[in-house]
LOFI-126325 format. One line per 3 residues: their letters; for each residue x, y, z of C-alpha. Coordinates in Angstrom, 1 decimal, decimal comma. Layout:
BEGIN
A> X Y Z ~ ... $
//
This chain:
BEGIN
XXX> 8,8 46,3 -2,9 ~ 7,1 43,9 -5,2 ~ 3,4 44,1 -5,7 $
XXX> 0,9 41,4 -4,6 ~ -1,2 42,5 -7,6 ~ 0,6 41,8 -10,9 $
XXX> 1,2 44,7 -13,3 ~ 3,0 44,6 -16,7 ~ 4,6 47,7 -18,1 $
XXX> 5,7 47,7 -21,8 ~ 7,3 50,6 -23,7 ~ 8,3 49,9 -27,4 $
XXX> 11,0 52,5 -26,9 ~ 12,8 50,3 -24,4 ~ 14,4 47,7 -26,7 $
XXX> 16,9 45,0 -25,8 ~ 18,0 43,4 -29,1 ~ 16,6 41,6 -32,1 $
XXX> 15,3 38,2 -31,3 ~ 17,5 35,8 -33,3 ~ 15,3 33,2 -35,0 $
XXX> 18,0 30,6 -34,3 ~ 17,0 30,5 -30,6 ~ 14,2 28,1 -31,9 $
XXX> 16,6 25,5 -33,2 ~ 16,6 21,7 -32,7 ~ 18,9 18,9 -31,8 $
XXX> 19,1 15,4 -33,3 ~ 21,4 12,8 -31,5 ~ 22,0 9,2 -32,1 $
XXX> 20,2 8,4 -28,8 ~ 17,2 6,3 -28,2 ~ 14,6 6,7 -30,9 $
XXX> 15,5 10,2 -32,0 ~ 17,0 9,1 -35,4 ~ 16,0 5,5 -35,9 $
XXX> 12,3 5,1 -35,5 ~ 11,9 8,8 -35,2 ~ 13,2 10,9 -38,1 $
XXX> 14,4 7,9 -40,1 ~ 12,4 4,7 -40,6 ~ 13,0 3,3 -44,1 $
XXX> 10,8 0,2 -43,6 ~ 7,9 1,6 -41,8 ~ 5,1 -1,0 -41,9 $
XXX> 2,4 1,6 -42,4 ~ 3,9 3,4 -45,3 ~ 4,6 6,6 -43,3 $
XXX> 8,1 7,0 -44,6 ~ 9,3 8,4 -47,9 ~ 10,3 5,4 -50,0 $
XXX> 13,4 7,2 -51,4 ~ 14,8 9,0 -48,3 ~ 13,5 6,8 -45,5 $
XXX> 12,3 9,9 -43,6 ~ 9,1 9,8 -41,6 ~ 6,8 12,1 -43,6 $
XXX> 4,5 12,7 -40,6 ~ 7,5 13,6 -38,4 ~ 8,9 16,1 -40,9 $
XXX> 5,5 17,7 -41,3 ~ 5,2 18,1 -37,6 ~ 8,7 19,6 -37,2 $
XXX> 8,0 22,0 -40,1 ~ 5,3 23,6 -37,9 ~ 8,0 24,6 -35,5 $
XXX> 10,0 26,6 -38,1 ~ 13,3 25,1 -36,9 ~ 16,2 27,1 -38,4 $
XXX> 19,2 24,9 -37,3 ~ 19,6 21,2 -36,3 ~ 22,6 20,2 -34,2 $
XXX> 24,1 16,7 -34,9 ~ 25,2 13,9 -34,1 ~ 25,5 14,6 -30,4 $
XXX> 25,5 15,0 -27,5 ~ 27,4 12,4 -25,7 ~ 27,2 10,1 -28,8 $
XXX> 29,7 12,2 -30,7 ~ 32,6 11,5 -28,3 ~ 33,3 8,1 -29,8 $
XXX> 31,8 8,6 -33,2 ~ 33,7 7,9 -36,4 ~ 32,1 10,1 -39,1 $
XXX> 33,7 8,0 -41,8 ~ 31,5 5,0 -40,8 ~ 28,4 6,9 -41,8 $
XXX> 29,2 7,7 -45,4 ~ 29,4 5,6 -48,6 ~ 27,3 2,6 -49,6 $
XXX> 25,0 1,6 -46,8 ~ 25,7 -2,1 -47,1 ~ 29,4 -1,4 -46,5 $
XXX> 28,9 0,8 -43,4 ~ 30,3 -0,9 -40,3 ~ 28,2 -1,6 -37,2 $
XXX> 30,0 -0,3 -34,1 ~ 29,6 -0,5 -30,3 ~ 28,2 2,9 -29,1 $
XXX> 29,7 4,0 -25,8 ~ 27,6 6,9 -24,7 ~ 24,3 5,0 -24,3 $
XXX> 25,8 1,5 -24,5 ~ 24,0 0,4 -27,6 ~ 25,0 -0,5 -31,2 $
XXX> 25,3 2,0 -34,0 ~ 24,3 0,7 -37,5 ~ 25,6 3,9 -39,3 $
XXX> 22,7 3,7 -41,7 ~ 22,1 7,4 -41,0 ~ 25,1 9,5 -41,4 $
XXX> 26,4 12,8 -42,9 ~ 24,5 12,6 -46,2 ~ 21,3 11,6 -44,6 $
XXX> 21,6 14,4 -42,1 ~ 22,3 16,9 -44,8 ~ 19,3 15,7 -46,8 $
XXX> 17,1 15,9 -43,6 ~ 18,2 19,6 -43,2 ~ 17,4 20,3 -46,8 $
XXX> 14,0 18,8 -46,4 ~ 13,5 21,0 -43,3 ~ 14,9 24,1 -44,9 $
XXX> 17,2 24,3 -41,9 ~ 21,0 24,8 -41,6 ~ 23,2 21,9 -40,3 $
XXX> 25,3 22,3 -37,2 ~ 27,9 19,6 -36,7 ~ 29,5 18,7 -33,3 $
XXX> 33,1 17,4 -33,6 ~ 34,5 14,4 -31,7 ~ 37,0 15,6 -29,2 $
XXX> 37,0 12,4 -27,3 ~ 38,3 9,5 -29,4 ~ 38,6 11,8 -32,5 $
XXX> 41,7 13,6 -33,7 ~ 42,3 16,9 -35,3 ~ 43,0 15,0 -38,5 $
XXX> 39,5 13,5 -38,3 ~ 37,9 16,9 -37,8 ~ 39,8 18,5 -40,7 $
XXX> 38,8 15,5 -42,9 ~ 35,1 15,9 -42,0 ~ 35,3 19,7 -42,7 $
XXX> 36,9 19,0 -46,0 ~ 34,4 16,4 -46,8 ~ 31,5 18,7 -46,1 $
XXX> 32,8 22,1 -47,3 ~ 35,7 21,8 -49,8 ~ 35,4 22,4 -53,5 $
XXX> 39,1 21,5 -54,1 ~ 40,5 18,5 -55,9 ~ 41,5 16,8 -52,7 $
XXX> 40,9 13,4 -51,2 ~ 37,9 13,9 -48,9 ~ 36,2 16,4 -51,2 $
XXX> 36,5 13,9 -54,0 ~ 35,2 11,1 -51,7 ~ 32,1 13,2 -51,1 $
XXX> 31,7 13,5 -54,9 ~ 32,2 9,7 -55,2 ~ 29,5 9,2 -52,6 $
XXX> 27,0 11,2 -54,7 ~ 27,2 14,8 -53,8 ~ 29,3 16,9 -56,2 $
XXX> 28,7 20,3 -54,5 ~ 29,9 21,2 -51,0 ~ 27,4 21,2 -48,2 $
XXX> 28,9 24,5 -46,8 ~ 28,2 23,7 -43,2 ~ 28,6 27,0 -41,2 $
XXX> 28,4 25,8 -37,6 ~ 31,0 23,5 -36,0 ~ 31,4 22,9 -32,2 $
XXX> 34,6 21,9 -30,5 ~ 33,4 18,8 -28,7 ~ 30,5 18,1 -26,4 $
XXX> 30,5 18,3 -22,5 ~ 34,2 17,5 -22,4 ~ 34,1 18,6 -18,8 $
XXX> 31,7 15,7 -17,8 ~ 32,9 12,5 -16,1 ~ 30,3 10,5 -18,2 $
XXX> 32,1 11,7 -21,4 ~ 34,6 9,6 -23,4 ~ 37,7 11,8 -23,4 $
XXX> 36,9 13,9 -20,4 ~ 39,5 16,7 -19,9 ~ 40,5 19,4 -17,4 $
XXX> 39,5 22,9 -18,4 ~ 43,1 24,1 -19,1 ~ 43,8 21,0 -21,2 $
XXX> 40,6 21,4 -23,2 ~ 41,2 25,1 -23,8 ~ 44,7 24,5 -25,2 $
XXX> 43,5 21,7 -27,4 ~ 40,5 23,6 -28,7 ~ 42,6 26,6 -29,5 $
XXX> 44,8 24,6 -31,8 ~ 41,8 22,9 -33,4 ~ 40,2 26,2 -34,0 $
XXX> 43,2 27,6 -35,7 ~ 43,5 24,6 -38,0 ~ 39,8 24,5 -38,9 $
XXX> 39,7 28,2 -39,8 ~ 42,8 27,7 -42,0 ~ 40,9 25,1 -44,0 $
XXX> 37,7 27,1 -44,1 ~ 37,8 30,7 -42,8 ~ 34,0 31,1 -43,3 $
XXX> 32,9 28,6 -40,6 ~ 31,7 29,7 -37,2 ~ 33,0 27,8 -34,2 $
XXX> 31,3 27,0 -30,9 ~ 33,4 26,3 -27,8 ~ 32,3 23,7 -25,3 $
XXX> 31,0 25,5 -22,2 ~ 29,4 24,0 -19,1 ~ 26,6 25,8 -17,4 $
XXX> 27,7 29,4 -18,0 ~ 28,4 29,9 -14,3 ~ 31,1 27,3 -13,8 $
XXX> 34,8 27,8 -13,5 ~ 35,2 25,8 -16,7 ~ 33,5 28,6 -18,5 $
XXX> 35,8 31,2 -17,1 ~ 39,0 29,2 -18,0 ~ 37,9 28,2 -21,5 $
XXX> 36,6 31,6 -22,5 ~ 39,8 33,3 -21,3 ~ 41,8 31,2 -23,8 $
XXX> 39,3 30,8 -26,6 ~ 37,6 34,2 -27,0 ~ 39,9 35,2 -29,9 $
XXX> 39,2 32,2 -32,0 ~ 35,5 31,3 -31,4 ~ 32,2 32,8 -32,4 $
XXX> 29,9 31,3 -29,8 ~ 30,2 29,7 -26,3 ~ 27,9 26,8 -25,6 $
XXX> 25,8 26,3 -22,4 ~ 24,0 23,1 -21,4 ~ 21,3 23,3 -18,6 $
XXX> 18,4 21,0 -18,0 ~ 15,7 21,6 -15,4 ~ 13,8 19,0 -13,4 $
XXX> 10,5 18,9 -11,7 ~ 11,1 16,3 -8,9 ~ 7,4 15,9 -9,0 $
XXX> 6,9 19,5 -7,8 ~ 5,2 22,0 -10,1 ~ 6,8 25,1 -8,5 $
XXX> 10,3 23,5 -8,8 ~ 9,6 22,7 -12,4 ~ 8,5 26,2 -13,5 $
XXX> 11,0 28,1 -11,5 ~ 14,0 26,1 -12,8 ~ 14,6 28,3 -15,8 $
XXX> 15,6 31,1 -13,5 ~ 19,0 29,4 -13,3 ~ 19,4 29,8 -17,1 $
XXX> 18,6 33,5 -16,8 ~ 21,3 34,0 -14,2 ~ 23,7 31,8 -16,1 $
XXX> 23,3 34,0 -19,2 ~ 24,0 37,1 -17,2 ~ 27,1 35,5 -15,7 $
XXX> 28,3 34,2 -19,1 ~ 27,9 37,6 -20,7 ~ 30,2 39,0 -18,0 $
XXX> 32,7 36,2 -18,4 ~ 32,9 36,9 -22,2 ~ 33,4 40,6 -21,6 $
XXX> 36,1 39,9 -19,0 ~ 37,9 37,5 -21,4 ~ 37,7 40,1 -24,2 $
XXX> 39,2 42,8 -22,0 ~ 42,0 40,5 -20,9 ~ 42,7 39,4 -24,5 $
XXX> 42,4 42,9 -25,9 ~ 39,8 41,5 -28,3 ~ 36,8 43,2 -29,9 $
XXX> 35,5 40,0 -31,4 ~ 31,8 39,4 -31,1 ~ 31,2 36,3 -29,0 $
XXX> 27,7 35,3 -28,0 ~ 26,0 32,2 -26,5 ~ 24,8 29,1 -28,2 $
XXX> 22,5 27,4 -25,7 ~ 22,7 24,2 -27,6 ~ 21,1 21,8 -25,0 $
XXX> 18,2 22,9 -22,9 ~ 14,9 21,3 -21,8 ~ 12,9 19,8 -18,9 $
XXX> 14,5 16,4 -18,2 ~ 14,1 14,3 -15,2 ~ 16,5 11,4 -15,6 $
XXX> 14,7 9,5 -12,8 ~ 11,4 9,3 -14,7 ~ 13,1 9,1 -18,2 $
XXX> 16,6 7,5 -17,9 ~ 19,0 8,3 -20,7 ~ 20,1 4,7 -21,1 $
XXX> 16,5 3,8 -21,8 ~ 15,9 6,4 -24,4 ~ 14,9 9,4 -22,2 $
XXX> 11,3 9,3 -23,5 ~ 9,7 11,9 -21,2 ~ 5,9 12,2 -21,4 $
XXX> 5,3 15,8 -20,6 ~ 2,3 17,3 -18,8 ~ 0,8 20,8 -18,5 $
XXX> 3,3 21,8 -15,9 ~ 6,1 20,9 -18,3 ~ 4,5 23,0 -21,0 $
XXX> 4,7 26,0 -18,6 ~ 8,3 25,2 -17,8 ~ 9,2 25,2 -21,6 $
XXX> 7,4 28,5 -22,1 ~ 9,4 29,9 -19,2 ~ 12,6 28,7 -20,8 $
XXX> 11,7 30,5 -24,0 ~ 10,8 33,7 -22,2 ~ 14,4 33,7 -20,8 $
XXX> 15,8 33,4 -24,3 ~ 13,7 36,3 -25,6 ~ 14,6 38,5 -22,6 $
XXX> 18,2 37,7 -23,1 ~ 18,2 38,4 -26,9 ~ 21,3 40,5 -26,6 $
XXX> 23,5 37,5 -25,6 ~ 21,8 34,3 -26,6 ~ 21,7 34,0 -30,4 $
XXX> 21,3 30,2 -30,9 ~ 19,4 27,7 -28,7 ~ 18,7 24,1 -29,5 $
XXX> 16,0 22,2 -27,6 ~ 17,1 18,7 -26,7 ~ 15,9 16,9 -28,6 $
XXX> 13,6 16,9 -31,7 ~ 11,9 13,5 -31,7 ~ 11,0 10,9 -29,0 $
XXX> 14,0 11,7 -26,8 ~ 12,9 14,4 -24,3 ~ 11,0 15,8 -27,2 $
XXX> 7,9 17,7 -28,3 ~ 6,9 14,8 -30,6 ~ 6,4 11,1 -29,8 $
XXX> 6,2 8,4 -32,5 ~ 5,1 4,8 -33,0 ~ 5,2 2,8 -36,2 $
XXX> 1,5 3,8 -36,6 ~ 1,8 7,6 -36,2 ~ 2,7 10,4 -33,7 $
XXX> 1,3 12,7 -31,2 ~ 2,4 16,2 -30,2 ~ 3,4 16,6 -26,6 $
XXX> 2,2 19,4 -24,4 ~ 5,5 21,2 -24,9 ~ 5,0 21,3 -28,7 $
XXX> 2,4 24,1 -28,4 ~ 4,4 26,8 -26,6 ~ 7,4 26,0 -28,8 $
XXX> 5,2 26,6 -31,9 ~ 3,8 29,8 -30,5 ~ 7,2 31,2 -29,8 $
XXX> 8,7 30,2 -33,1 ~ 5,9 31,7 -35,1 ~ 4,9 34,8 -33,0 $
XXX> 7,9 35,8 -30,8 ~ 10,0 37,3 -33,6 ~ 11,1 40,9 -33,9 $
XXX> 12,8 43,1 -31,3 ~ 12,8 42,1 -27,6 ~ 11,4 44,7 -25,3 $
XXX> 12,5 45,5 -21,8 ~ 9,3 44,6 -19,9 ~ 8,9 45,6 -16,3 $
XXX> 6,7 43,2 -14,3 ~ 5,5 43,6 -10,7 ~ 4,3 40,2 -9,4 $
XXX> 3,9 38,0 -6,4 ~ 7,1 36,0 -5,9 ~ 7,7 32,3 -5,1 $
XXX> 10,0 31,7 -2,2 ~ 10,2 27,9 -1,8 ~ 12,6 25,2 -2,9 $
XXX> 14,5 25,5 -6,2 ~ 16,7 23,2 -8,2 ~ 19,5 24,2 -8,3 $
XXX> 19,2 25,4 -4,7 ~ 21,4 28,5 -5,3 ~ 18,5 30,2 -7,1 $
XXX> 16,5 30,2 -3,8 ~ 19,5 31,4 -1,8 ~ 20,3 34,1 -4,3 $
XXX> 16,7 35,3 -4,6 ~ 16,4 35,8 -0,8 ~ 19,0 38,6 -1,1 $
XXX> 17,4 40,2 -4,1 ~ 14,9 43,1 -4,3 ~ 11,3 42,1 -5,1 $
XXX> 11,0 43,7 -8,6 ~ 14,4 42,1 -9,5 ~ 13,6 38,6 -8,5 $
XXX> 13,8 35,8 -11,0 ~ 11,1 33,7 -9,4 ~ 8,0 35,8 -10,1 $
XXX> 4,8 33,9 -10,6 ~ 4,0 36,1 -13,6 ~ 6,7 35,6 -16,1 $
XXX> 6,7 37,8 -19,3 ~ 8,6 38,5 -22,5 ~ 7,5 40,8 -25,3 $
XXX> 8,5 41,7 -28,8 ~ 7,9 44,5 -31,2 ~ 7,1 43,2 -34,7 $
XXX> 9,4 44,3 -37,5 ~ 6,6 46,3 -39,1 ~ 6,2 48,1 -35,7 $
XXX> 2,5 47,5 -35,9 ~ 2,2 44,8 -33,3 ~ 3,4 44,0 -29,8 $
XXX> 3,3 40,3 -28,8 ~ 3,3 39,5 -25,1 ~ 4,1 36,0 -23,8 $
XXX> 2,7 35,5 -20,3 ~ 3,2 32,5 -18,1 ~ 1,2 32,3 -14,9 $
XXX> 3,3 29,8 -12,9 ~ 1,0 29,8 -9,9 ~ -0,7 26,4 -9,5 $
XXX> -3,9 27,7 -8,0 ~ -4,2 31,5 -8,4 ~ -5,6 33,3 -11,4 $
XXX> -4,9 37,0 -11,8 ~ -6,4 40,0 -13,6 ~ -3,3 42,0 -14,8 $
XXX> -3,2 45,6 -16,0 ~ -1,0 45,9 -19,1 ~ 0,3 49,5 -19,4 $
XXX> 2,0 50,7 -22,5 ~ 4,4 53,6 -23,0 ~ 3,2 57,1 -23,5 $
XXX> 3,9 57,0 -27,3 ~ 2,2 53,7 -27,8 ~ -1,5 53,3 -28,5 $
XXX> -3,4 50,0 -28,8 ~ -5,5 50,0 -31,9 ~ -9,0 48,5 -31,9 $
XXX> -11,1 47,1 -29,1 ~ -9,9 43,5 -29,1 ~ -6,7 41,6 -28,5 $
XXX> -5,9 38,3 -30,2 ~ -5,0 35,5 -27,8 ~ -3,3 32,2 -28,2 $
XXX> -3,8 30,2 -25,0 ~ -2,3 26,9 -23,8 ~ -4,1 25,7 -20,8 $
XXX> -5,7 22,6 -19,2 ~ -7,5 22,4 -15,8 ~ -5,2 19,8 -14,3 $
XXX> -1,4 20,3 -14,1 ~ -1,0 16,6 -14,7 ~ -2,9 16,6 -18,0 $
XXX> -0,8 15,3 -20,8 ~ -1,2 14,3 -24,5 ~ -1,0 10,7 -25,7 $
XXX> -2,3 8,1 -28,0 ~ -5,8 8,6 -26,5 ~ -5,8 12,3 -27,5 $
XXX> -4,3 15,7 -27,0 ~ -5,7 17,3 -23,9 ~ -3,3 20,3 -24,1 $
XXX> -3,4 22,3 -27,2 ~ -3,5 26,0 -28,4 ~ -6,8 27,8 -28,3 $
XXX> -7,0 30,9 -30,5 ~ -9,5 33,6 -29,6 ~ -10,4 37,3 -29,7 $
XXX> -11,1 39,1 -26,4 ~ -12,3 42,6 -25,6 ~ -9,5 44,9 -24,6 $
XXX> -10,2 47,0 -21,5 ~ -6,6 47,7 -20,4 ~ -6,2 44,5 -18,4 $
XXX> -6,2 40,8 -19,1 ~ -7,3 37,9 -16,9 ~ -4,9 34,9 -16,9 $
XXX> -6,1 31,5 -15,6 ~ -4,2 29,6 -13,0 ~ -1,1 27,7 -14,4 $
XXX> -1,6 29,0 -17,9 ~ 0,4 30,3 -20,9 ~ -0,8 32,8 -23,4 $
XXX> 0,6 35,0 -26,2 ~ -1,4 38,3 -26,6 ~ -1,1 40,1 -29,9 $
XXX> -1,8 43,8 -29,7 ~ -2,2 46,0 -32,8 ~ -0,5 49,3 -32,0 $
XXX> 0,2 52,7 -33,3 ~ 3,6 54,1 -32,2 ~ 3,9 57,8 -32,4 $
X> 7,0 59,2 -33,9 $
//
């Protein structure tokens, strides 16, 4: 039975896996104002851009606060009709093309070299998605040669001619984007994609054996994932998943949505294990969750730039997403929030400046504090039992025991610091109206040191409170509170508690 009074049990001896810092990665697509007017604005009228690179200095400074380790590029749906050759060489010679994903025009003023320079400025690794729509294997091999080869060959020499003598050594390459989707240029059936991707993988690894390949998955629980993993497990390193959650104007639906991702990761892990057994393979394959976020296409249509303006409820949903990734540290090793600037993003810009959305603050807290080893936390909590999107979460939860339910109002992840001197506990109270005083009980060999706990809290009294040009109502408040063995969480709040500990040997 679940408890009507929440209780959190944490034992540093009960570990899951190291939290991979790459779960805090980003995504930059040629969509809306993510690139042009976001990251890149060479002629900003208010001198906010670097005169040499064209990058928005204020945007880069804000993104650096998030410690983003990888950026995915150039899509997204955009990539499925993208010719990478259009985005290299002298800018005045780059062709302007019709863009089929979002029905706009692409100037190609931002391309491979600009993206690589952006990653260098951000101290992040580049991750390139290959065009498996209109693109050919020959195009893909050419792009890989252009980026990574040190040989005396055509595309390596073209890179040198275009001003970069040394290879970029791009490690991460994905085999297409959402090829299963009817909105995608070059949509395929799962068997056809799997056969094609297998041949692409073989050829790409022949050209550069050091690269890591990501297969194009669906949701992690679709038959597409089963079919493609069965074929591709021997030749890939990661399997991608894309899930977005929506609010439909309902706070509970919003914050309970990430439960679908948690179940998806459990299913994907099993599908990977099954594929490895059938293939007789011991190759390590994990998940690259390279598109995730809160996105309601009704209030922020993709064809209009998908500029979501997030509120307090959305901040809690994002924190719940990140709790999932920490809890599933054994299987999810890369995750890219979609996207990094303006488009369903934690940052919104104008020619005059930027503001940080409500979702920026939980992202920053996770990226800076939730590093180390994920702990297997046991939480007793009241449980939500209403509508969910997708609806199968609700149906599945009705058949699950209380303490195993994914729709608890108190949602928790925890990490043990590398020095083993701190436990950091991320707590989301998803309940719209109820506050709770929660006992936090540590394992028998773990002692809290000191009489206080450091708290980083994200909260605002109204779930509809958002940030904007008139000010940021939702931010992080840092404080020290007395530690008595329990902690009081406000209604609809997020907090990270940092405990100093002594772990007996």
